[in-house]
N, CA and C atoms as an extended XYZ file, in Angstrom:
201
Properties=species:S:1:pos:R:3:atomname:S:1:resname:S:1:resid:I:1 pbc="F F F"
N        -5.167       36.665       13.553 N   MET     1
C        -4.212       36.366       14.087 CA  MET     1
C        -3.097       37.083       14.253 C   MET     1
N        -3.229       37.995       15.400 N   PRO     2
C        -2.600       39.034       15.659 CA  PRO     2
C        -0.698       39.125       14.170 C   PRO     2
N        -0.953       39.906       14.001 N   HIS     3
C         0.527       40.296       13.094 CA  HIS     3
C         1.396       41.201       13.522 C   HIS     3
N         3.087       40.977       13.356 N   GLU     4
C         3.335       42.031       14.049 CA  GLU     4
C         4.140       43.092       13.244 C   GLU     4
N         3.787       45.018       13.848 N   ILE     5
C         4.011       45.686       12.904 CA  ILE     5
C         4.956       46.269       13.377 C   ILE     5
N         5.536       46.313       14.515 N   VAL     6
C         6.900       47.048       14.700 CA  VAL     6
C         7.669       46.061       15.604 C   VAL     6
N         8.995       45.233       15.927 N   SER     7
C         9.452       44.958       16.329 CA  SER     7
C        10.774       45.889       16.392 C   SER     7
N        11.205       45.695       18.253 N   PHE     8
C        12.162       46.009       19.032 CA  PHE     8
C        12.800       45.409       19.781 C   PHE     8
N        13.935       46.055       19.753 N   ASP     9
C        14.567       44.876       21.237 CA  ASP     9
C        14.817       46.162       22.256 C   ASP     9
N        14.589       45.208       22.915 N   GLU    10
C        13.712       45.777       24.733 CA  GLU    10
C        14.811       46.483       25.494 C   GLU    10
N        15.676       44.984       25.305 N   PRO    11
C        16.688       45.449       26.585 CA  PRO    11
C        17.907       46.694       25.513 C   PRO    11
N        17.801       46.947       24.236 N   LYS    12
C        18.771       47.932       23.509 CA  LYS    12
C        17.680       49.202       24.232 C   LYS    12
N        16.129       49.241       24.020 N   LEU    13
C        15.597       50.541       24.144 CA  LEU    13
C        15.533       50.587       25.673 C   LEU    13
N        16.316       49.772       26.704 N   GLN    14
C        15.702       50.052       28.006 CA  GLN    14
C        17.429       50.745       28.553 C   GLN    14
N        17.993       50.554       28.080 N   GLU    15
C        19.385       50.820       27.602 CA  GLU    15
C        19.512       52.124       27.288 C   GLU    15
N        19.005       52.345       26.498 N   TYR    16
C        18.925       53.590       25.387 CA  TYR    16
C        18.448       54.885       26.546 C   TYR    16
N        16.110       54.243       26.536 N   LEU    17
C        16.383       55.192       27.628 CA  LEU    17
C        16.824       55.460       29.360 C   LEU    17
N        17.523       54.892       29.318 N   GLY    18
C        18.373       55.010       30.325 CA  GLY    18
C        19.681       55.683       30.577 C   GLY    18
N        20.028       56.143       29.254 N   GLU    19
C        21.884       56.775       28.875 CA  GLU    19
C        21.475       58.491       28.683 C   GLU    19
N        19.651       58.309       27.836 N   LEU    20
C        18.217       59.742       27.607 CA  LEU    20
C        18.431       60.253       28.948 C   LEU    20
N        17.807       59.341       30.113 N   VAL    21
C        17.672       60.050       31.407 CA  VAL    21
C        19.025       60.322       31.894 C   VAL    21
N        20.021       60.209       32.091 N   ARG    22
C        20.770       59.956       32.543 CA  ARG    22
C        21.792       61.386       32.278 C   ARG    22
N        22.142       62.426       30.902 N   LYS    23
C        21.940       62.778       29.842 CA  LYS    23
C        21.749       64.730       30.294 C   LYS    23
N        20.050       63.200       30.337 N   THR    24
C        18.924       64.656       30.027 CA  THR    24
C        19.428       64.742       31.935 C   THR    24
N        19.211       64.627       33.027 N   VAL    25
C        20.077       64.768       34.363 CA  VAL    25
C        20.994       66.050       34.306 C   VAL    25
N        22.225       64.883       33.904 N   GLU    26
C        24.065       65.617       34.255 CA  GLU    26
C        23.598       66.987       33.667 C   GLU    26
N        22.898       67.761       31.914 N   ASP    27
C        22.722       68.773       31.573 CA  ASP    27
C        22.304       70.266       32.723 C   ASP    27
N        21.421       68.742       33.254 N   ALA    28
C        20.265       69.625       33.922 CA  ALA    28
C        21.444       70.029       35.281 C   ALA    28
N        21.905       69.929       35.726 N   LEU    29
C        23.149       69.796       36.872 CA  LEU    29
C        23.972       70.924       36.368 C   LEU    29
N        24.602       70.301       35.205 N   ASN    30
C        25.283       71.394       35.287 CA  ASN    30
C        25.485       72.390       34.676 C   ASN    30
N        23.959       72.346       34.167 N   ALA    31
C        23.371       74.631       33.901 CA  ALA    31
C        22.824       74.898       35.727 C   ALA    31
N        22.653       73.640       36.289 N   LEU    32
C        22.742       74.474       38.390 CA  LEU    32
C        23.786       75.278       38.389 C   LEU    32
N        25.052       74.330       38.249 N   LEU    33
C        26.237       75.053       38.430 CA  LEU    33
C        25.999       76.223       37.669 C   LEU    33
N        26.325       76.144       36.767 N   ASP    34
C        26.176       77.249       35.883 CA  ASP    34
C        25.740       78.723       36.624 C   ASP    34
N        24.763       78.782       36.775 N   ALA    35
C        23.203       79.568       36.527 CA  ALA    35
C        24.105       80.355       38.673 C   ALA    35
N        24.350       78.942       39.609 N   GLU    36
C        24.667       79.515       40.307 CA  GLU    36
C        25.791       80.318       40.662 C   GLU    36
N        26.495       79.803       40.194 N   ALA    37
C        28.624       80.339       39.594 CA  ALA    37
C        27.912       81.509       39.559 C   ALA    37
N        27.219       82.201       38.656 N   ASP    38
C        26.940       83.948       37.513 CA  ASP    38
C        25.803       83.976       39.362 C   ASP    38
N        25.554       83.106       39.879 N   GLN    39
C        24.348       83.846       40.512 CA  GLN    39
C        25.633       84.386       41.944 C   GLN    39
N        26.412       84.460       43.231 N   ILE    40
C        27.317       84.582       44.217 CA  ILE    40
C        27.555       85.571       43.126 C   ILE    40
N        28.774       85.541       41.695 N   ALA    41
C        29.633       86.004       40.841 CA  ALA    41
C        28.891       87.773       40.667 C   ALA    41
N        27.992       87.395       40.656 N   ASN    42
C        27.045       88.782       40.396 CA  ASN    42
C        27.314       89.200       38.938 C   ASN    42
N        27.783       88.029       38.456 N   ALA    43
C        28.096       88.828       36.363 CA  ALA    43
C        27.980       86.993       35.635 C   ALA    43
N        28.073       87.115       34.634 N   GLY    44
C        28.019       85.670       34.292 CA  GLY    44
C        29.845       85.770       33.883 C   GLY    44
N        29.730       84.541       33.166 N   ARG    45
C        30.853       84.064       32.744 CA  ARG    45
C        31.351       84.686       31.688 C   ARG    45
N        32.786       85.372       31.905 N   TYR    46
C        33.519       86.387       31.044 CA  TYR    46
C        32.657       87.670       31.215 C   TYR    46
N        31.892       87.864       31.814 N   GLU    47
C        31.011       89.205       31.869 CA  GLU    47
C        31.869       90.189       32.989 C   GLU    47
N        32.291       91.101       32.407 N   ARG    48
C        33.159       92.186       33.678 CA  ARG    48
C        32.765       93.134       33.638 C   ARG    48
N        31.717       93.348       34.870 N   THR    49
C        30.939       94.153       35.263 CA  THR    49
C        31.741       95.025       36.709 C   THR    49
N        30.837       96.302       37.266 N   ASP    50
C        31.685       96.379       38.390 CA  ASP    50
C        31.458       96.052       39.310 C   ASP    50
N        30.142       95.520       38.518 N   GLU    51
C        29.712       94.969       40.802 CA  GLU    51
C        29.272       93.516       40.498 C   GLU    51
N        30.609       93.261       39.803 N   ARG    52
C        30.869       91.261       40.425 CA  ARG    52
C        31.978       91.345       41.868 C   ARG    52
N        31.575       89.997       42.115 N   GLN    53
C        31.123       90.358       43.675 CA  GLN    53
C        32.733       89.141       44.122 C   GLN    53
N        33.157       87.890       43.043 N   ALA    54
C        33.796       86.814       42.649 CA  ALA    54
C        34.368       86.182       41.645 C   ALA    54
N        35.844       85.995       41.736 N   TYR    55
C        36.568       85.169       40.538 CA  TYR    55
C        35.916       83.562       39.392 C   TYR    55
N        35.166       83.332       39.200 N   ARG    56
C        35.408       81.973       38.648 CA  ARG    56
C        36.555       81.825       37.470 C   ARG    56
N        37.093       80.225       38.981 N   SER    57
C        37.981       79.933       38.505 CA  SER    57
C        38.275       78.565       37.915 C   SER    57
N        38.395       78.152       36.828 N   GLY    58
C        38.124       77.126       35.868 CA  GLY    58
C        37.982       77.189       35.666 C   GLY    58
N        36.635       76.070       34.615 N   HIS    59
C        35.211       75.404       34.736 CA  HIS    59
C        35.633       74.231       33.607 C   HIS    59
N        34.984       72.984       34.421 N   TYR    60
C        34.593       72.363       33.131 CA  TYR    60
C        33.561       71.495       33.288 C   TYR    60
N        32.770       70.728       32.004 N   ARG    61
C        31.594       69.972       31.926 CA  ARG    61
C        31.736       68.568       33.330 C   ARG    61
N        31.655       68.488       33.930 N   ARG    62
C        30.207       67.558       34.529 CA  ARG    62
C        29.976       66.286       34.475 C   ARG    62
N        30.995       64.855       34.126 N   GLY    63
C        29.941       63.781       34.446 CA  GLY    63
C        29.383       63.460       35.164 C   GLY    63
N        27.915       62.972       34.266 N   LEU    64
C        27.473       62.229       35.699 CA  LEU    64
C        27.877       60.793       35.545 C   LEU    64
N        28.172       59.459       36.994 N   THR    65
C        28.800       58.319       36.718 CA  THR    65
C        26.990       57.691       37.979 C   THR    65
N        26.171       56.795       37.606 N   THR    66
C        25.110       56.195       38.043 CA  THR    66
C        25.783       55.016       38.416 C   THR    66
N        24.544       54.383       39.163 N   THR    67
C        24.833       52.919       38.822 CA  THR    67
C        23.848       52.304       38.332 C   THR    67
């Protein structure tokens, strides 16, 4: 006779995994946007160099909305 060793709430697990994936994608997209802005400006955020080609006007992390 099989015994349950671990029980879990599958809908809660699905919700948690979905949020984990969404957050991971959101972080990756924000990192890519930061890297692209650094490349365009030829300098990092708050970095002062003679090679700087542009300015970064304002910045905030964006949220990712999914359905």
